[in-house]
N, C-alpha and C positions, 0 to 999 in steps of 0.2 A: 503494497499499499505508499504510496507518496506519501509524503511527506514535506509541510510547509517548510519556507525558509525560516531561518533564522540568523539576527541580528544582537549579538553580545553588547554588552550594556556601555562598552569602553570605545565601540563603533559609532553608537545612536548619531552620535554629533556630523559623521558625515554620509550617513545610512538615507537611500532614498526609501519612498512609499511603497512597499512590494503589497498589492493586495492579498489578504488570507495571511500575509508575514507574521511572523512573533518577533518582540520584540523585548530581549529580556531587560528584565529590573536588578538593580546593581545589588553591594553585598550589604549594603547600610538596615538598619532595623528601622531607619524612619522615611519622610518623605524625602531624604537625597537619596534615596531608591529606585524614586519614580521617572520610571524610563520616559512618560510623555513629555516630562520636562525638559531631559535631555536631547529628546528628538523634535520634539515643536516649540517657537517661542513663548508658550501659552500658559503658562502656569505651569504648578505638581496640585493644582485639588480642585475636584467639583466634577458637575457631569458637565458643563459648559464652559470652556476654559479658551480666551480670546487675547490675540494679540492685536492688539490698538495704534493711531497714530498720537500724534501730537494735541491736532484738531479733533480727535473726537471720534473719529469712523473708523471701523474694523478693519485690519488687514487682512485676517485670517482667522476661521473659529474651528475647536475641537469638539466633536460632540464624543461624549467618555460614556460607557455603561458598562454598567458592573453586571447587571442579569441578575440581581439579587434581590430586586425591590420588588416585591409580588402586587405592591399597590398599584405601583408604576412599571406596567412591564413591557418596555421596549421592545421590539420585534423587525427584525428583518428577515425579508423573504427573497433567500437566495437567488430563485428561478426566475422575480420577477423583476429584481434590483428595486424595489421599493422596500423604505425604511419609517418606523415609524419612530419617534421621539418624544420624549413627555418632556413638558416645561419646568422649572425649578421652584413652582409655587406647589410643596408638597405638606405642608400644615395650615391650618387656618392659624385668623389673625392677621391674616395681610392683602390687601389688594393681591389685582393678578399678574402685576406691573411690577411692584415694591418687592422686590425679592436682590437679597444681597449682592449676588454675580450679578444680576441684570439679564440673566438666560433667556426670562418670558420678553423683555421688551427686543432685546437681540431678536427674538421670533416674529415679533408684533413686526418691526424696521424690516425685515427680509422680505417676509410674505407682504406685507403692504408696497413693497419696490414690487417684488413681480407680480403682482394686482395690476399694477401701473400700465406695464408692458412695454418700456421704452427701455432702449440701450441704454441712455445713461441711468435711465432707475436701476437695471440689472450690475449695471459695474459698480454704484454700492453695497450690490450682496457679497459679503466675502464667501472664499472657496469655504465647503465644511466637510471636514476629513472625518470618519468616524471612526472610532477605535472602540473595541468591547476588551475585558477583562475573561483572561484564558486561563484556566488554571483555579488556582487560590492565594497566589501571593500578588503578586503585583506587574507581573508580565502582560503584557497587551498585544492585541492582535489589530491590524489596519485593516478595514471592512472597505474603506472605498473612500474615494471623492463623491460627495453629494450636492446637488442642487437642490433648493427649495419647491415645492409641486411637485405635480408628475403629468405626463400625457393622460387625458380623459380624466383629470381630475378636480371638477369645480374650487373656485373660491370659499363656497359652502363649507369644503369639505377637507380643504389642505392646512389648513389649520384652524381650528375647532377647542374652542371654550366649553370646558366641560365640570360637570359641580358633582362633587366630592362634600362625603360627611364624615369628621370625626368628632366623636366625643357628641356626638349634638349640636355641633358646629359647621355651617357649609364653608365649602371658599371654592374657589375656580382654578381651575391651571390648565393651559395647552396641549394638546396635543397636535403635534406636528409630523406631516408629512414629508418624506425625501423622497427623491429617485437618487439611487448610485447610477455616475456617467461609466460610460465603458470605457476606464482608464486604467492600463493593470498596472503601471506604474507612473507615482508622480515622481518626478527627479529632482533632486535636490536644489539645483541650481534656481526652480519655482519657485522652491520654498521661500531661497535669497532673495528670490524678486520681487516677492509679493512684503518680502519687509523693507526694501524699498519703494512699495505702492506702485508697482508696474504690476500691474493683476493679468494683463496680457504679455507679460516678459517673455525672457528667455527660461523655456522649457516650458511653457505655459502645452496644461494638453492639448490638444486639437478639440476636444469634447466638449472640455469647459469652453476655451473661445467662440465654440458653435454656440452655446445654450447663450453665454452673454450677447453676441451678436446678434443671434433669433430667437431664443427663446426656445429652441427648439431641443428636447431628452434624445440624446445618444444610450440608452440604457446599458447598465450592465449586464447582462441575462444570461443564466447559465442551467438552462436544462439540465433535470438528471441525466445520467448512464443508467440510472438505476431505474427500471418502471414501477418497482414495489419499494415499499420504506423496510428497512432491517425493525428488527425489537426495539435497540434502542431510539429509532428516528419516532416510530410509535410511540415511547410512553417520555412521561415527561424528565428531563434535565435535573430537575432541583429539586431537593430534599423538601421542602416547602410543597411542590409541584406534585409529587411522589402520597404527600400528607392528605391534598387534596381529593385525589384519588383512591386512595383507603378509607376518607370518610363513605363518599359515596356507597363504594363497596360495602362499605358495613354497614350503611342506613339501609342499602336494601337484601342484606346479604342469606338474610331468613324470608324473605318474599321477594325472589327474583321478577316476580310475574308484577307485583308492584311497579318494577322497575320502566319497563315498558312505555309506562306513562311519561317518566321522566327522559329514557331516549327518544321519546314522542315530541318533548317540549324542546328539547337540545338540540333537537332538527330544526324542529322549527324556527327557534333562535339563531340557530348556523344562518339561515337562508329564507328571508322575506319572500321569497315565491313559492312558499308553498298555502299555497290557496285553500284547501282543505283537508284535515286529518282525521280517520278512524281506527281506534284500539278495532281489532277481532278478539274473539273470543275466548282466554287461557285456556281453550282445551281446544283439541283440531282445528288448529286456527291456518293449516292448509299450508304452516313453515312462513308466517307472515306475521309481525307482532302487531304493524298497523298498515294501513292502504293511504293513499293517497292522492292527489292532485297537484303537480309542480306547474306553475304558470311562466310561458315564453312569447316574449313580443311585445306592443303597447296595451297599456291598460284599457284600452277602445277595442281592439281587437284580438285578444293573446291565442294562443292554443297551449292545449294543456297536456302533461303527460301524467302519465299514473306511475307511482313508486311502493311496493313494496317495504318494510323496513322491518328489520331485525334486532333485539334487544340482546343483548349478553353481558350482564351483571359477573364477571368473572374476576376472580383475583389477577391483580398485575404478573405474579408469576406463573398465571395459568394462559395458557394462548387459545385463541381461535381458530379451529385446526379446519383440516378439507373436508370432514365429515357437515359443519355448522354452514360453512360456506359454500359446498354444493346443495347442500335443500334448499339456501336462498336461491342459487342460480337455479335450479330444479324448477322455481317456482314463477320466474318472470318470463314474461309474454313478452309476442312481439312487440316493439316500441316503447316497453316499460326499461323502468330499471331499479334498481335495489338499492336500499342504503343498509349497513353495518354495522351498530353503534355499540362497539365495547368499553367497557370499564381497561381493559386489555390491553393484548395485541394480536394482529392477524399472524401464525406463523408462515416462517417464510412458503414451504409449499404452497398451502392453498392463498398467497399472496402471489406467487409467479403466476400459480395457473390465472387465477382472476385478469391478470395482467395480461399475460401470453396469450391468452386467447381472447381477450378483449370484453370479456363479460363485463355490462356495463354496471358494475356494482362501486359506491362510493364507499369508504373505507375512516368513520369519523371512531380514530382509534384514543386511549387512555390520554395521551399526550394533550391528541386536538380538541378532547373535552378540556383541560384547563385552562388551556389558550381561549377557547372561545369562553370562560365563565370566568377568566380575566380581563377580557373585552368587556364583559361587562360589569365589569364593579367588584368582582365576588373574586376574589384574590390571595385569599387566605383559607385553613383548612377549618378555621376558625369561622369564617365567614361562609362557607360552604356547608359544615353543620346547619347554620341559622337558617339558611335558606334552606335546606334541604327537611328539619323543623316545621320550617310556615308551611312548606307548598308540596311536599308528601309526609303531614304526619301519620304515625303509622296503626292510630284509629280507623282516618280516611282512607287510606290511600289503598286504591285495588278492591273497595267493595262494590263498583260498580263497573266490571270489565267489561260489561256488553256497552258501555255509554261512548259518547265518542271524545276524545281526548281531551283535555282542560285548558283552558286557554283565557289570555282577559280578553279576546278582540270576539263576538259573536262572527265574524267571517269566516273565522279559522273554523269551523263545524261545517258539515255540508250538510246541504237542508234535508227536511226531513225525509220530503217525497224523493230525492235520492238515494236516502240513505235507505230507503227501504226497498229503492231499486236493486244495490249490492251490486256484487259481481259483475250485472248484466252493466252499470252505470262505471264500473270503473278499466273495464275493457273494451269501453266504446269510443 
C-alpha cells in the first residue's frame, strides 16, 4: 500500500505543500513543536491561522481541523473536493463575529467578496490552506488549497449561520463550504510571494489564478479506485463516534424490530426526496422492512422511484453478510432500488457482489449514521441517547408495526387510498 510523503520538522521551512503529505512535529513538549508555525507564517494556535499585512488585509489563511470536535464536525469529501468548515464562535455569550481570532469575520469577508463577483473582490480573498491533524500528536496533513463556495452552491448555502443551544443559551456559528482546487503541489516560492502581497506572483498555481480571474472552480476530484468500502471506511473513525453507534445498538438490542422505525427515519433524514414511506409487517415482510417512493425532477412534474429498505441492528463487530444482502437484492423489482441501513458494516464479499453486479443498493453503514446525526446537531453519545429516549421510547416504540412510519410532516405518509392498494401501487 502506498504511503504518503513525509517531511521532518527540520525541513519544514523550505518544504512545498504536497496534497496528503504529512508534516512532522518537533521534539518539544509545547507549542514550539507545532509544525504549522514552522511551515506557514500563520501562528501556532487555533483553527483559523492567518497572515495579515500592516494595512489589515489578509495575505493567506490556514484552516486547521483536529477532527475531534463532535459538536462541530468539519468534513472533507475527498471524491468531490467539497470541504465544510465551522466557524470559531462555538460557545454562547458572544455575537457571531465577536471572536478572539476573528475567524468568523474572515469567513464573512471572504464570502461577501465571492458573492460580489468581481475580479477586484476575488483578489481580496486570501488563499485558504486546509490542514488536518493526523494521529494523536501535533503532526499535520495537508489536504489542499481551497477557495470559498463551489460549483452549483448558491449564496444561500455556501455560508450559513446556524443556531445551537448550550446550557439553555442560544448562539450562532457559521458553517462554510469551500472547494479544494486541483493543485497537487503548492510551491514554496508562491508562499514567499504571498508574504510580499503578490497574490498571483511567482509559483501561483494555475487553478488559483483561474478562480481569481474568472470565478470558476477546477476541483480536486479523486474518485475511489475501489467500488466498495472497507470495514474501516464504513465504521466511525473516532471513539466518540463509536460510542454514538453503541448507544443506538444498545437502545434497540432487545427489540430489533423497533429499529426499523429508526432506520426509516434516518433514511428520510438523509435525503429529502423521500415523498412517502411505510413500514411493513414485522413478520412475512417479504425481505423488506419499509417500502416507499423517491421523487426526482421538478416539484411540478416529478417522477417517482420505488425503494425497499432493510434495517439491521447489529453490533459494530458483526457484519451484514451475503445472506442479508442477497435477500434484499432478490426483492428488488425492475426500476426499484434498495436501501440497507445498519449499525454495523457490510462484509467485503457482500459489498463486492453488490457493486460488481451493479445492484441498485444504497448502503448506510454505521459511520454514515454517525455522520448524518452529527450534521443534524446530534453530535455526542449523550445527545444520541437523549434523542432515542425522546423519539423511540421503549414503552411505545414498535407498538403499531403496521402503521405508517412516523414523521414530523403529514406529507411523508402515503395517502390512505394508496396504502390500501399496497404492493400494486408501489410497483406501478
